[in-house]
BALOBA-1460 file (C-alpha; in Angstrom, 3 decimals):
// residues 333
<rec num="1" residu="m" x="-31.293" y="-78.424" z="-42.968"/>
<rec num="2" residu="t" x="-33.549" y="-80.701" z="-45.449"/>
<rec num="3" residu="p" x="-32.064" y="-83.399" z="-47.711"/>
<rec num="4" residu="g" x="-32.809" y="-81.628" z="-50.715"/>
<rec num="5" residu="k" x="-30.812" y="-78.616" z="-49.387"/>
<rec num="6" residu="l" x="-27.953" y="-80.996" z="-48.818"/>
<rec num="7" residu="a" x="-27.642" y="-82.032" z="-51.506"/>
<rec num="8" residu="h" x="-27.604" y="-78.621" z="-52.929"/>
<rec num="9" residu="l" x="-24.924" y="-77.540" z="-50.497"/>
<rec num="10" residu="k" x="-22.888" y="-80.619" z="-51.580"/>
<rec num="11" residu="n" x="-23.274" y="-79.848" z="-54.898"/>
<rec num="12" residu="l" x="-21.879" y="-76.480" z="-54.954"/>
<rec num="13" residu="s" x="-18.446" y="-77.565" z="-52.438"/>
<rec num="14" residu="d" x="-15.471" y="-79.181" z="-52.644"/>
<rec num="15" residu="s" x="-14.744" y="-82.938" z="-51.794"/>
<rec num="16" residu="r" x="-13.848" y="-81.152" z="-48.245"/>
<rec num="17" residu="g" x="-17.217" y="-79.495" z="-47.661"/>
<rec num="18" residu="v" x="-15.566" y="-76.315" z="-48.547"/>
<rec num="19" residu="i" x="-17.346" y="-73.764" z="-50.745"/>
<rec num="20" residu="a" x="-14.258" y="-72.695" z="-53.566"/>
<rec num="21" residu="a" x="-16.844" y="-70.559" z="-56.036"/>
<rec num="22" residu="a" x="-16.295" y="-68.221" z="-58.619"/>
<rec num="23" residu="a" x="-18.497" y="-65.266" z="-59.181"/>
<rec num="24" residu="m" x="-19.387" y="-63.677" z="-62.416"/>
<rec num="25" residu="d" x="-22.905" y="-62.204" z="-61.958"/>
<rec num="26" residu="q" x="-21.716" y="-58.385" z="-61.921"/>
<rec num="27" residu="r" x="-24.149" y="-56.901" z="-64.402"/>
<rec num="28" residu="g" x="-23.939" y="-53.075" z="-64.590"/>
<rec num="29" residu="s" x="-20.684" y="-52.275" z="-62.960"/>
<rec num="30" residu="l" x="-19.000" y="-55.081" z="-65.823"/>
<rec num="31" residu="q" x="-21.140" y="-52.891" z="-68.443"/>
<rec num="32" residu="k" x="-19.146" y="-49.657" z="-67.130"/>
<rec num="33" residu="s" x="-16.112" y="-51.216" z="-67.017"/>
<rec num="34" residu="i" x="-16.212" y="-52.599" z="-70.178"/>
<rec num="35" residu="a" x="-17.291" y="-49.444" z="-71.769"/>
<rec num="36" residu="k" x="-14.916" y="-47.518" z="-70.132"/>
<rec num="37" residu="a" x="-11.806" y="-49.983" z="-71.606"/>
<rec num="38" residu="k" x="-13.328" y="-49.325" z="-74.865"/>
<rec num="39" residu="g" x="-13.540" y="-45.761" z="-74.781"/>
<rec num="40" residu="v" x="-17.450" y="-45.747" z="-75.516"/>
<rec num="41" residu="a" x="-20.685" y="-45.302" z="-74.297"/>
<rec num="42" residu="e" x="-22.236" y="-48.013" z="-71.973"/>
<rec num="43" residu="s" x="-25.288" y="-48.392" z="-74.367"/>
<rec num="44" residu="d" x="-22.419" y="-49.735" z="-76.904"/>
<rec num="45" residu="i" x="-21.946" y="-52.559" z="-74.798"/>
<rec num="46" residu="t" x="-24.143" y="-54.948" z="-75.973"/>
<rec num="47" residu="d" x="-26.096" y="-58.082" z="-74.612"/>
<rec num="48" residu="e" x="-24.005" y="-60.532" z="-76.042"/>
<rec num="49" residu="m" x="-20.625" y="-59.170" z="-75.389"/>
<rec num="50" residu="m" x="-22.067" y="-58.989" z="-72.079"/>
<rec num="51" residu="q" x="-22.783" y="-63.304" z="-72.536"/>
<rec num="52" residu="e" x="-19.351" y="-63.613" z="-74.400"/>
<rec num="53" residu="f" x="-17.074" y="-62.342" z="-71.249"/>
<rec num="54" residu="k" x="-19.235" y="-64.288" z="-69.200"/>
<rec num="55" residu="i" x="-19.088" y="-67.191" z="-71.015"/>
<rec num="56" residu="a" x="-15.124" y="-67.083" z="-71.195"/>
<rec num="57" residu="v" x="-14.864" y="-66.396" z="-67.584"/>
<rec num="58" residu="s" x="-17.096" y="-69.875" z="-66.881"/>
<rec num="59" residu="r" x="-15.543" y="-72.025" z="-69.384"/>
<rec num="60" residu="v" x="-11.680" y="-70.884" z="-68.084"/>
<rec num="61" residu="l" x="-11.946" y="-70.810" z="-64.452"/>
<rec num="62" residu="t" x="-14.858" y="-73.533" z="-63.337"/>
<rec num="63" residu="p" x="-12.381" y="-76.105" z="-63.877"/>
<rec num="64" residu="h" x="-10.483" y="-74.870" z="-61.186"/>
<rec num="65" residu="a" x="-13.645" y="-73.699" z="-59.121"/>
<rec num="66" residu="s" x="-16.695" y="-75.810" z="-56.789"/>
<rec num="67" residu="a" x="-19.281" y="-73.499" z="-58.149"/>
<rec num="68" residu="i" x="-19.935" y="-70.115" z="-60.240"/>
<rec num="69" residu="l" x="-22.212" y="-67.781" z="-59.623"/>
<rec num="70" residu="l" x="-24.252" y="-66.103" z="-62.565"/>
<rec num="71" residu="d" x="-27.239" y="-63.660" z="-62.836"/>
<rec num="72" residu="p" x="-30.198" y="-64.848" z="-64.752"/>
<rec num="73" residu="e" x="-30.059" y="-61.721" z="-67.193"/>
<rec num="74" residu="f" x="-26.633" y="-62.443" z="-69.074"/>
<rec num="75" residu="g" x="-25.586" y="-65.190" z="-67.568"/>
<rec num="76" residu="l" x="-27.668" y="-68.215" z="-68.408"/>
<rec num="77" residu="p" x="-25.370" y="-69.024" z="-71.466"/>
<rec num="78" residu="a" x="-22.161" y="-69.248" z="-69.187"/>
<rec num="79" residu="a" x="-23.945" y="-71.505" z="-67.012"/>
<rec num="80" residu="q" x="-24.230" y="-73.918" z="-69.930"/>
<rec num="81" residu="a" x="-20.861" y="-73.672" z="-70.537"/>
<rec num="82" residu="r" x="-19.616" y="-73.981" z="-67.056"/>
<rec num="83" residu="s" x="-17.477" y="-77.389" z="-66.064"/>
<rec num="84" residu="a" x="-19.638" y="-80.410" z="-64.883"/>
<rec num="85" residu="n" x="-17.762" y="-80.214" z="-61.273"/>
<rec num="86" residu="a" x="-19.328" y="-76.821" z="-60.954"/>
<rec num="87" residu="g" x="-22.334" y="-76.363" z="-59.205"/>
<rec num="88" residu="l" x="-24.343" y="-73.140" z="-59.921"/>
<rec num="89" residu="l" x="-25.516" y="-70.162" z="-57.916"/>
<rec num="90" residu="l" x="-27.906" y="-67.574" z="-59.600"/>
<rec num="91" residu="a" x="-28.587" y="-63.724" z="-58.552"/>
<rec num="92" residu="y" x="-32.191" y="-63.104" z="-57.453"/>
<rec num="93" residu="e" x="-31.923" y="-59.233" z="-57.098"/>
<rec num="94" residu="k" x="-31.653" y="-56.680" z="-59.659"/>
<rec num="95" residu="s" x="-28.348" y="-54.638" z="-59.881"/>
<rec num="96" residu="g" x="-27.536" y="-52.035" z="-57.782"/>
<rec num="97" residu="y" x="-30.277" y="-50.486" z="-55.644"/>
<rec num="98" residu="d" x="-32.905" y="-47.555" z="-55.835"/>
<rec num="99" residu="n" x="-31.189" y="-44.341" z="-55.585"/>
<rec num="100" residu="t" x="-34.405" y="-42.764" z="-55.913"/>
<rec num="101" residu="q" x="-34.464" y="-42.789" z="-52.281"/>
<rec num="102" residu="p" x="-32.009" y="-43.178" z="-49.433"/>
<rec num="103" residu="g" x="-31.397" y="-46.256" z="-47.416"/>
<rec num="104" residu="r" x="-29.909" y="-48.404" z="-50.973"/>
<rec num="105" residu="l" x="-33.201" y="-50.421" z="-50.814"/>
<rec num="106" residu="p" x="-33.291" y="-53.654" z="-53.198"/>
<rec num="107" residu="d" x="-35.775" y="-54.733" z="-55.397"/>
<rec num="108" residu="l" x="-35.870" y="-58.506" z="-57.344"/>
<rec num="109" residu="l" x="-35.627" y="-59.316" z="-61.356"/>
<rec num="110" residu="p" x="-39.473" y="-58.845" z="-62.103"/>
<rec num="111" residu="h" x="-38.946" y="-62.078" z="-64.706"/>
<rec num="112" residu="v" x="-37.251" y="-64.485" z="-62.149"/>
<rec num="113" residu="s" x="-38.833" y="-66.103" z="-59.159"/>
<rec num="114" residu="v" x="-37.136" y="-69.113" z="-56.936"/>
<rec num="115" residu="k" x="-38.867" y="-71.844" z="-58.199"/>
<rec num="116" residu="r" x="-37.263" y="-70.383" z="-61.989"/>
<rec num="117" residu="i" x="-34.190" y="-70.463" z="-60.685"/>
<rec num="118" residu="k" x="-34.382" y="-74.207" z="-59.193"/>
<rec num="119" residu="d" x="-35.928" y="-75.113" z="-62.821"/>
<rec num="120" residu="w" x="-32.558" y="-73.398" z="-64.279"/>
<rec num="121" residu="g" x="-30.807" y="-75.469" z="-62.761"/>
<rec num="122" residu="g" x="-29.735" y="-73.448" z="-59.655"/>
<rec num="123" residu="d" x="-28.270" y="-75.181" z="-56.407"/>
<rec num="124" residu="a" x="-28.964" y="-71.861" z="-54.399"/>
<rec num="125" residu="v" x="-30.478" y="-68.363" z="-54.459"/>
<rec num="126" residu="k" x="-28.161" y="-65.814" z="-53.872"/>
<rec num="127" residu="i" x="-29.187" y="-61.930" z="-52.739"/>
<rec num="128" residu="l" x="-27.444" y="-58.798" z="-51.915"/>
<rec num="129" residu="i" x="-28.267" y="-56.036" z="-50.071"/>
<rec num="130" residu="y" x="-26.505" y="-52.926" z="-48.668"/>
<rec num="131" residu="y" x="-26.412" y="-53.036" z="-45.068"/>
<rec num="132" residu="t" x="-25.708" y="-51.315" z="-42.153"/>
<rec num="133" residu="p" x="-27.192" y="-51.531" z="-38.558"/>
<rec num="134" residu="f" x="-26.219" y="-47.730" z="-38.612"/>
<rec num="135" residu="d" x="-28.509" y="-46.776" z="-41.094"/>
<rec num="136" residu="d" x="-32.441" y="-45.413" z="-40.306"/>
<rec num="137" residu="a" x="-34.578" y="-48.014" z="-38.547"/>
<rec num="138" residu="q" x="-37.362" y="-47.649" z="-41.167"/>
<rec num="139" residu="v" x="-34.941" y="-48.171" z="-43.561"/>
<rec num="140" residu="n" x="-33.499" y="-51.688" z="-42.403"/>
<rec num="141" residu="d" x="-37.349" y="-53.010" z="-41.200"/>
<rec num="142" residu="i" x="-38.103" y="-53.011" z="-44.845"/>
<rec num="143" residu="k" x="-34.374" y="-55.211" z="-45.554"/>
<rec num="144" residu="h" x="-35.505" y="-57.183" z="-43.267"/>
<rec num="145" residu="a" x="-39.270" y="-58.004" z="-44.329"/>
<rec num="146" residu="f" x="-37.553" y="-58.126" z="-48.113"/>
<rec num="147" residu="i" x="-35.260" y="-60.836" z="-46.392"/>
<rec num="148" residu="e" x="-37.711" y="-62.887" z="-44.416"/>
<rec num="149" residu="r" x="-39.888" y="-62.865" z="-47.438"/>
<rec num="150" residu="i" x="-36.823" y="-64.806" z="-49.786"/>
<rec num="151" residu="g" x="-36.217" y="-66.931" z="-46.979"/>
<rec num="152" residu="a" x="-39.674" y="-68.348" z="-47.084"/>
<rec num="153" residu="e" x="-39.745" y="-68.460" z="-50.857"/>
<rec num="154" residu="c" x="-36.290" y="-70.568" z="-50.440"/>
<rec num="155" residu="e" x="-37.897" y="-72.699" z="-47.998"/>
<rec num="156" residu="a" x="-40.278" y="-73.588" z="-49.773"/>
<rec num="157" residu="c" x="-38.469" y="-74.178" z="-52.889"/>
<rec num="158" residu="d" x="-36.133" y="-76.557" z="-50.948"/>
<rec num="159" residu="i" x="-33.247" y="-74.476" z="-52.062"/>
<rec num="160" residu="p" x="-30.781" y="-72.681" z="-50.196"/>
<rec num="161" residu="f" x="-30.359" y="-69.258" z="-49.637"/>
<rec num="162" residu="f" x="-27.133" y="-67.555" z="-49.708"/>
<rec num="163" residu="l" x="-27.294" y="-63.960" z="-48.640"/>
<rec num="164" residu="e" x="-24.672" y="-61.202" z="-49.175"/>
<rec num="165" residu="f" x="-24.758" y="-58.312" z="-47.514"/>
<rec num="166" residu="v" x="-22.540" y="-55.311" z="-47.763"/>
<rec num="167" residu="g" x="-21.780" y="-52.221" z="-45.932"/>
<rec num="168" residu="y" x="-21.963" y="-48.514" z="-46.495"/>
<rec num="169" residu="d" x="-21.973" y="-45.249" z="-44.951"/>
<rec num="170" residu="p" x="-25.448" y="-43.758" z="-44.985"/>
<rec num="171" residu="a" x="-23.923" y="-40.067" z="-45.128"/>
<rec num="172" residu="g" x="-22.099" y="-40.762" z="-48.201"/>
<rec num="173" residu="g" x="-18.370" y="-41.086" z="-47.098"/>
<rec num="174" residu="d" x="-15.574" y="-42.942" z="-48.714"/>
<rec num="175" residu="e" x="-15.618" y="-46.395" z="-47.997"/>
<rec num="176" residu="k" x="-12.651" y="-47.203" z="-49.031"/>
<rec num="177" residu="g" x="-11.327" y="-44.353" z="-46.588"/>
<rec num="178" residu="l" x="-9.700" y="-44.544" z="-42.904"/>
<rec num="179" residu="e" x="-12.559" y="-43.461" z="-41.067"/>
<rec num="180" residu="f" x="-14.747" y="-46.228" z="-42.952"/>
<rec num="181" residu="a" x="-12.131" y="-48.947" z="-42.118"/>
<rec num="182" residu="k" x="-12.613" y="-48.280" z="-38.173"/>
<rec num="183" residu="r" x="-16.513" y="-48.494" z="-38.156"/>
<rec num="184" residu="k" x="-16.048" y="-50.979" z="-40.515"/>
<rec num="185" residu="p" x="-16.262" y="-54.255" z="-38.198"/>
<rec num="186" residu="e" x="-19.022" y="-53.346" z="-35.647"/>
<rec num="187" residu="i" x="-20.793" y="-52.775" z="-39.455"/>
<rec num="188" residu="v" x="-20.014" y="-56.352" z="-40.580"/>
<rec num="189" residu="i" x="-20.392" y="-58.179" z="-36.733"/>
<rec num="190" residu="r" x="-24.127" y="-56.562" z="-36.468"/>
<rec num="191" residu="s" x="-24.909" y="-57.802" z="-39.642"/>
<rec num="192" residu="m" x="-23.986" y="-61.318" z="-39.558"/>
<rec num="193" residu="e" x="-25.478" y="-60.985" z="-35.676"/>
<rec num="194" residu="e" x="-28.892" y="-60.239" z="-37.452"/>
<rec num="195" residu="y" x="-28.976" y="-62.616" z="-40.423"/>
<rec num="196" residu="s" x="-28.028" y="-65.613" z="-38.381"/>
<rec num="197" residu="k" x="-31.401" y="-65.438" z="-36.667"/>
<rec num="198" residu="p" x="-33.458" y="-68.503" z="-37.606"/>
<rec num="199" residu="h" x="-36.489" y="-66.533" z="-38.895"/>
<rec num="200" residu="y" x="-34.678" y="-65.257" z="-42.107"/>
<rec num="201" residu="k" x="-33.930" y="-68.770" z="-43.104"/>
<rec num="202" residu="v" x="-30.595" y="-67.873" z="-44.517"/>
<rec num="203" residu="d" x="-28.399" y="-70.881" z="-45.373"/>
<rec num="204" residu="v" x="-24.698" y="-69.752" z="-45.965"/>
<rec num="205" residu="l" x="-23.644" y="-66.090" z="-45.014"/>
<rec num="206" residu="k" x="-21.533" y="-64.327" z="-47.403"/>
<rec num="207" residu="v" x="-20.001" y="-61.742" z="-46.096"/>
<rec num="208" residu="e" x="-17.630" y="-59.266" z="-45.911"/>
<rec num="209" residu="v" x="-13.941" y="-59.710" z="-44.103"/>
<rec num="210" residu="p" x="-14.446" y="-57.671" z="-40.978"/>
<rec num="211" residu="i" x="-11.492" y="-55.557" z="-41.915"/>
<rec num="212" residu="n" x="-9.421" y="-53.067" z="-44.198"/>
<rec num="213" residu="a" x="-6.202" y="-55.071" z="-44.694"/>
<rec num="214" residu="n" x="-5.046" y="-52.087" z="-46.427"/>
<rec num="215" residu="f" x="-5.362" y="-50.183" z="-43.139"/>
<rec num="216" residu="t" x="-3.788" y="-53.318" z="-40.638"/>
<rec num="217" residu="e" x="-0.607" y="-52.367" z="-39.612"/>
<rec num="218" residu="g" x="1.324" y="-55.573" z="-40.467"/>
<rec num="219" residu="s" x="-0.155" y="-56.453" z="-43.397"/>
<rec num="220" residu="s" x="1.654" y="-57.310" z="-46.594"/>
<rec num="221" residu="v" x="-0.698" y="-54.846" z="-48.495"/>
<rec num="222" residu="y" x="-0.502" y="-51.918" z="-45.646"/>
<rec num="223" residu="k" x="-0.978" y="-48.689" z="-46.915"/>
<rec num="224" residu="g" x="0.526" y="-46.703" z="-43.682"/>
<rec num="225" residu="q" x="-2.625" y="-45.411" z="-42.233"/>
<rec num="226" residu="k" x="-3.351" y="-47.682" z="-39.496"/>
<rec num="227" residu="a" x="-7.019" y="-48.500" z="-38.232"/>
<rec num="228" residu="y" x="-6.072" y="-51.292" z="-36.095"/>
<rec num="229" residu="s" x="-2.800" y="-53.373" z="-35.056"/>
<rec num="230" residu="w" x="-2.431" y="-56.706" z="-36.599"/>
<rec num="231" residu="d" x="-3.934" y="-58.438" z="-33.415"/>
<rec num="232" residu="e" x="-7.092" y="-56.277" z="-33.078"/>
<rec num="233" residu="a" x="-7.518" y="-57.179" z="-36.414"/>
<rec num="234" residu="l" x="-7.581" y="-60.805" z="-35.835"/>
<rec num="235" residu="d" x="-9.652" y="-60.317" z="-32.730"/>
<rec num="236" residu="h" x="-12.420" y="-58.475" z="-35.079"/>
<rec num="237" residu="f" x="-12.299" y="-61.202" z="-37.274"/>
<rec num="238" residu="r" x="-13.115" y="-64.173" z="-34.300"/>
<rec num="239" residu="r" x="-15.744" y="-61.522" z="-32.808"/>
<rec num="240" residu="a" x="-17.541" y="-61.737" z="-36.049"/>
<rec num="241" residu="a" x="-17.254" y="-65.469" z="-36.291"/>
<rec num="242" residu="a" x="-18.536" y="-65.698" z="-32.898"/>
<rec num="243" residu="v" x="-21.812" y="-64.658" z="-33.839"/>
<rec num="244" residu="a" x="-22.524" y="-66.042" z="-37.065"/>
<rec num="245" residu="t" x="-24.623" y="-69.216" z="-36.203"/>
<rec num="246" residu="r" x="-24.335" y="-70.413" z="-39.892"/>
<rec num="247" residu="p" x="-21.389" y="-71.263" z="-42.219"/>
<rec num="248" residu="f" x="-20.279" y="-67.996" z="-43.709"/>
<rec num="249" residu="i" x="-17.720" y="-67.638" z="-46.832"/>
<rec num="250" residu="y" x="-15.716" y="-64.289" z="-47.479"/>
<rec num="251" residu="l" x="-16.850" y="-62.225" z="-50.900"/>
<rec num="252" residu="s" x="-13.457" y="-60.582" z="-52.475"/>
<rec num="253" residu="a" x="-15.772" y="-57.007" z="-53.000"/>
<rec num="254" residu="g" x="-13.731" y="-55.882" z="-55.632"/>
<rec num="255" residu="v" x="-10.258" y="-55.522" z="-54.046"/>
<rec num="256" residu="s" x="-6.985" y="-56.590" z="-55.569"/>
<rec num="257" residu="n" x="-5.895" y="-60.310" z="-55.568"/>
<rec num="258" residu="d" x="-3.194" y="-59.607" z="-53.009"/>
<rec num="259" residu="q" x="-5.651" y="-57.946" z="-50.764"/>
<rec num="260" residu="f" x="-7.736" y="-60.730" z="-50.763"/>
<rec num="261" residu="t" x="-5.545" y="-63.729" z="-50.138"/>
<rec num="262" residu="e" x="-3.858" y="-61.385" z="-47.501"/>
<rec num="263" residu="s" x="-7.430" y="-60.699" z="-45.727"/>
<rec num="264" residu="l" x="-8.131" y="-65.040" z="-45.904"/>
<rec num="265" residu="r" x="-4.693" y="-65.524" z="-44.705"/>
<rec num="266" residu="m" x="-5.625" y="-63.585" z="-41.374"/>
<rec num="267" residu="a" x="-8.862" y="-65.145" z="-41.151"/>
<rec num="268" residu="a" x="-7.064" y="-68.344" z="-40.709"/>
<rec num="269" residu="e" x="-4.822" y="-67.023" z="-38.220"/>
<rec num="270" residu="a" x="-7.988" y="-66.071" z="-36.245"/>
<rec num="271" residu="g" x="-8.972" y="-69.416" z="-35.999"/>
<rec num="272" residu="t" x="-12.493" y="-68.410" z="-38.179"/>
<rec num="273" residu="g" x="-13.724" y="-71.670" z="-39.086"/>
<rec num="274" residu="f" x="-14.676" y="-69.949" z="-42.283"/>
<rec num="275" residu="s" x="-16.334" y="-72.363" z="-45.218"/>
<rec num="276" residu="g" x="-15.096" y="-70.969" z="-48.484"/>
<rec num="277" residu="v" x="-15.247" y="-67.607" z="-50.426"/>
<rec num="278" residu="l" x="-17.334" y="-66.676" z="-53.479"/>
<rec num="279" residu="c" x="-14.335" y="-64.645" z="-55.551"/>
<rec num="280" residu="g" x="-15.348" y="-62.333" z="-58.441"/>
<rec num="281" residu="r" x="-13.384" y="-59.381" z="-59.454"/>
<rec num="282" residu="a" x="-10.352" y="-60.107" z="-57.417"/>
<rec num="283" residu="t" x="-9.344" y="-63.177" z="-59.951"/>
<rec num="284" residu="w" x="-11.019" y="-62.202" z="-63.408"/>
<rec num="285" residu="k" x="-11.400" y="-58.252" z="-63.464"/>
<rec num="286" residu="e" x="-7.742" y="-57.070" z="-64.779"/>
<rec num="287" residu="g" x="-9.235" y="-59.225" z="-68.048"/>
<rec num="288" residu="i" x="-11.433" y="-56.456" z="-68.802"/>
<rec num="289" residu="p" x="-9.696" y="-54.198" z="-70.471"/>
<rec num="290" residu="v" x="-7.395" y="-57.206" z="-72.818"/>
<rec num="291" residu="y" x="-11.180" y="-58.047" z="-73.587"/>
<rec num="292" residu="a" x="-11.898" y="-54.624" z="-74.397"/>
<rec num="293" residu="q" x="-9.556" y="-54.005" z="-76.312"/>
<rec num="294" residu="h" x="-8.098" y="-57.507" z="-77.738"/>
<rec num="295" residu="g" x="-11.504" y="-59.598" z="-78.278"/>
<rec num="296" residu="v" x="-12.625" y="-62.805" z="-76.567"/>
<rec num="297" residu="k" x="-10.278" y="-64.822" z="-77.618"/>
<rec num="298" residu="a" x="-7.133" y="-62.761" z="-75.911"/>
<rec num="299" residu="l" x="-9.506" y="-62.197" z="-72.858"/>
<rec num="300" residu="e" x="-9.515" y="-66.338" z="-72.891"/>
<rec num="301" residu="d" x="-5.923" y="-66.608" z="-73.311"/>
<rec num="302" residu="w" x="-5.313" y="-64.142" z="-70.308"/>
<rec num="303" residu="l" x="-7.628" y="-66.160" z="-68.038"/>
<rec num="304" residu="a" x="-5.589" y="-69.151" z="-68.821"/>
<rec num="305" residu="e" x="-2.780" y="-67.969" z="-67.519"/>
<rec num="306" residu="e" x="-3.750" y="-65.006" z="-65.080"/>
<rec num="307" residu="g" x="-6.946" y="-65.880" z="-64.383"/>
<rec num="308" residu="v" x="-6.241" y="-69.473" z="-63.105"/>
<rec num="309" residu="r" x="-2.824" y="-67.805" z="-61.770"/>
<rec num="310" residu="n" x="-5.628" y="-65.725" z="-59.588"/>
<rec num="311" residu="i" x="-8.010" y="-68.716" z="-58.620"/>
<rec num="312" residu="n" x="-5.416" y="-71.013" z="-57.944"/>
<rec num="313" residu="a" x="-3.805" y="-68.323" z="-55.133"/>
<rec num="314" residu="v" x="-7.373" y="-67.948" z="-53.634"/>
<rec num="315" residu="n" x="-7.736" y="-71.629" z="-53.394"/>
<rec num="316" residu="n" x="-4.627" y="-72.226" z="-51.598"/>
<rec num="317" residu="a" x="-5.274" y="-69.528" z="-49.269"/>
<rec num="318" residu="l" x="-8.643" y="-71.972" z="-48.641"/>
<rec num="319" residu="k" x="-6.651" y="-74.805" z="-46.805"/>
<rec num="320" residu="p" x="-7.548" y="-73.603" z="-43.946"/>
<rec num="321" residu="a" x="-11.214" y="-73.086" z="-44.035"/>
<rec num="322" residu="k" x="-13.640" y="-75.379" z="-42.823"/>
<rec num="323" residu="p" x="-16.582" y="-77.882" z="-44.434"/>
<rec num="324" residu="w" x="-19.847" y="-75.842" z="-44.190"/>
<rec num="325" residu="y" x="-21.184" y="-78.509" z="-42.319"/>
<rec num="326" residu="a" x="-18.998" y="-78.369" z="-39.284"/>
<rec num="327" residu="k" x="-20.761" y="-74.720" z="-37.957"/>
<rec num="328" residu="l" x="-23.847" y="-76.520" z="-38.183"/>
<rec num="329" residu="g" x="-23.175" y="-79.719" z="-35.874"/>
<rec num="330" residu="i" x="-23.623" y="-82.546" z="-38.995"/>
<rec num="331" residu="t" x="-21.758" y="-84.906" z="-40.473"/>
<rec num="332" residu="v" x="-22.315" y="-85.446" z="-44.366"/>
<rec num="333" residu="d" x="-21.604" y="-88.135" z="-46.460"/>
């Protein structure tokens, strides 16, 4: 860990060394959601509307966060609107994935580089890939090489590399359903193990929780179908934490605030040693119809009440989190 990377990671952390970051780098999914709530075509959602939404989220929520994740396509004005206490992560990947062939292959934004992200004031580079160890070996080899290139680029520019991986079913099954919930622990655990390897040069793993709380018996959000008992779920958390040799933080993956905070409670009870969160839609997604139907002022008012309540619920669930540098066995002034 170089002095430059250490300084950037400190910018992204709170006083305890915990990463309590908001996420607002959604692009295609946000455009679709606003269009649906407005009852219009996606093409009717302008760049200015995307920027306006992101600016409002950044301005209202970053006083309650240690950092915010944004995208270079629509998010740079929101980066300027963030609170002075908040560090900045910028996404490097294109939104979505290549759907012209199997494997959910990623690609990079053509007018972005790690150097440019640093020049724009970024404290870290974030990459999202869809990954499962159960996909074709050739597909995964392409993804491994992709991450190796970005790790080397980040190392050359002396900026932290945050890697987010999201599991999926190569056969196209329901990733919110019971059968996928049963496979999810192995997908998350083996992904964390793979990208902890030093040659990828990943500094922080941004990971899914290894279970689905909706299918965890005894969970406050249990829906009645059991994939695992409470004790089995906690064991999955521990197994995932044990294979990580890098600091890791949890992503909200679009679930409700209640489901995400329940998952964080389970992580704490399991003693995982997680180092924070990058939490997006669980905080602000219910504000989308407010914005679509009533405009930016109504969104700001909603964020100031409900959004802040949501982010504070997440922050409260972060009390058991451990400093990112503890995982590295170092101390930071």
